[in-house]
Steps between C-alpha positions, in 0.01 A plus 500: 500500500243302700366181351231620253340155502386506862277805501194600297411342164739629235378613157766535232454705183721374218599761243712257292555672161176698515707821527581434130847643544356835605593608851226764512240240411637278775454783747141542382432132569638523854302815575178369345511180708584704809184706448274195547660327801447764769191350662658154507816605688362417848447142383781419255866566429596596145808455287591610148722273295747565220705262285876535445703344220854594409425493128866544399573152636152349522455477122749306289711741287384338176134570585513854639364661184261224397131588469374151427553376856203612712663569835821646357297759312277581798785536749703716263206731422401545866851554632553750782831617637612460859426859601150474352429183699630673810254788448213253467613320812525830691142586398387160626652573841377860503139385456525249786536174310748229587745468212550166328702396199551184293860446384564272203879492536765550767590857398136597549523382862795737540286783364208406729731530799641826371151644457392377843193290421312341790419159347645281225259304282602176326306443178374152420744469209786568743376277782778244447755739349756390758771757416240777540361344818849478649544874439154585638567291811805717576274804524335587831164569337178299536416289195170413330507210253245419230454133419331471158599177328728388785496141626451423870849355515648828377283702736618279788860561395465879484307512829785303659761720329352827625411360842851373570637842408272676746311695235155644564295375206150433371358278225250614239269264319505612138386374159704625204215538252425856389215539570413192707159346438287434808520124446882520515541714816586194718430683826517178701877539469472757779375220728785277387767760576352589840491137612839406351686811618318601822758761602503678163258780410309412183363736237335512161642667189216561256483509122126456455271749328533824702121521536505166685451575870398146600849349486640730767206417728566129463873546559427694818258231619778244453741706711711693247644819650702652212337600172665622181339656192636665184386862475520788257319801354389577147624815332508593134615197308584312821249223566490241777549132429221261593641406841600848630254697714409867474472709819121453487538123477755507782249681722236232432759226561600647835140549601429134421800402711383715791155341483657152491717564805190630677305186411786272610525676836765434764775244448675268742251545784128469570296804404314708759132412507248779460230553761239435230657164414527396865142595580373313194677179603395519865136540400518163321665310784304271732475632852537294819183467712468325836358149459435491874532739790869567553612622839791725585832311511395219265698419189317577177565252221322368194295263714353800685387704202312487172604703197252706300432831329445789536792611712496789744769767526778374726379139490731199509473325162578155363830646379602554863429141604848361440668227700765762572244743649386432856184682611382530862174669595556818702121545544194278506356447149141386450397233252461617137678828575792621287839450660668840491873566519437702817344196669799267468869499586706393200839327499686432172731199516625466140837668562551308825421172321756588233765564768412172672519315171852630439610355834332166429677477164832577667461202738404277206803617298730429792347156545542417128153343510349439157146642490284435191366816334132404514468453878303748708625644825314558826633770732359434849499815712300391803507838675514717190753563226685758713598226749572237236878506548439418868201262481412301189643283226481448125351189346564388141240243402632226272203261504211393719341164418481199733855606570629855531831680445592855595807717548496717810725808500590660832667841506784572746353560846151389393278248683173326416242513783386187684246285317392137455311286248235240567501325162842568348830338596811670368873446477748789486837461322740790554648584158685817602584702810420451866157415641379508859188284537288447812273193520253502793736725693820305424759710311737361242773666292523371144737555214527410132409133441302451823154339479217570744156337491203688648219263589131586508399714797859598590535871562801637320693825462792550263736784420851586384781726616675537163228398252397154382325298233301193609350233277164385637368158399156417637163342453236714331483858623154631597435874523302462822754273672735762648416581862685786669533522874457877471133547398574850367679342202196299391286813521730690262356457146796681341782284629606362160613654172509258205701586188489309174781681313789582726826343376589767240 
């Protein structure tokens, strides 16, 4: 069968000994539970579970007729024969349930295979019954294991055991108190299992008061996807114990679960925002208004706008004013007027910056340069980010006091445009790769270990054929001390992208 743990939430109804040794009563339980699950079928999968014990070998011969031993008496009085169990199992399948059975000995696993059950359940008391586990592991059936009273070390061992044998399996958080008080439910164990065994589906086997519908909601909120509850029906002298649910209680339990899944919403991805939610948020955002008259073709940045409410439909907002969003006026915009999306051309650079960053990191890895985590990075794209791999460079700022140190990263085939400084003198040390540098028109090829000093006022261009890392040592760097021979560069206000967190 397909893996039952990778589809819809699975709800398991445990009959245990609630058939009271009466096959007809067992059939009534199955049919009664079936009558209340119809409307939940689009949302959940359902299984019915039996328990098998080969009583002829399970109970010591000296105790078979004893009435003073609780479980011996109960198992003997509720005994069913193989053909009766088969009829119950056939009814389970007929009514559309998955069939599940808990074996308590190896011969019961044989009978489970003979009867063709879908899933094998391992009870908490059998969790480290290694002879039984060895037999179960030889079966090709998915396995669900309850974990009441089991140490983490033992759970680790069984998870490893089943995993190395290629078994499909799930773990159930369970507390073996009947019934379990609210203060003892320990539902945080679901979190523990999900974090410790991330590739294993986790569930919750319940023994709380059957009127308690809060526990299943909490288990769902924590990520449980399999749920087990003892069920039965009253008839004549047959009464339910205080942890088994009637069909009416099962219906309330399932309804609570459905509500909880609805409240938790989608999993593993961002939910789809409603139009009402989106409109509500936009109405609270500050809109961008022209601080001055902006003419067609001008860049529109924070210096050109003020941010205020109320916003107008289709208006650029503060949320759009990212360093990765470049806006250019496509129409004239008067002072104090809202800047509308239809009045600007918009270019998003975030993905391009990410791609550029990957290439920068590759050059640094190849150079084996050690770069401290806390340093910021300046990506200089003098003619726009789209031409960065042709024209530009990357500057990693170490310090800037009376003295200054930087690393300059040059991508393969990249060149920095001609510039000069009036106040700063700098020395380049080639740490990695090849560098071609031009000083006042004189070209020089440099390699690792070469040192070049650029004096004040000297026009310089540098680039690399294969990629390079340069250490720059200089006097203090001033922001207004870089003069480009191409005036278009100085007029470009968006020629730098500065990142503070980029090494990870």
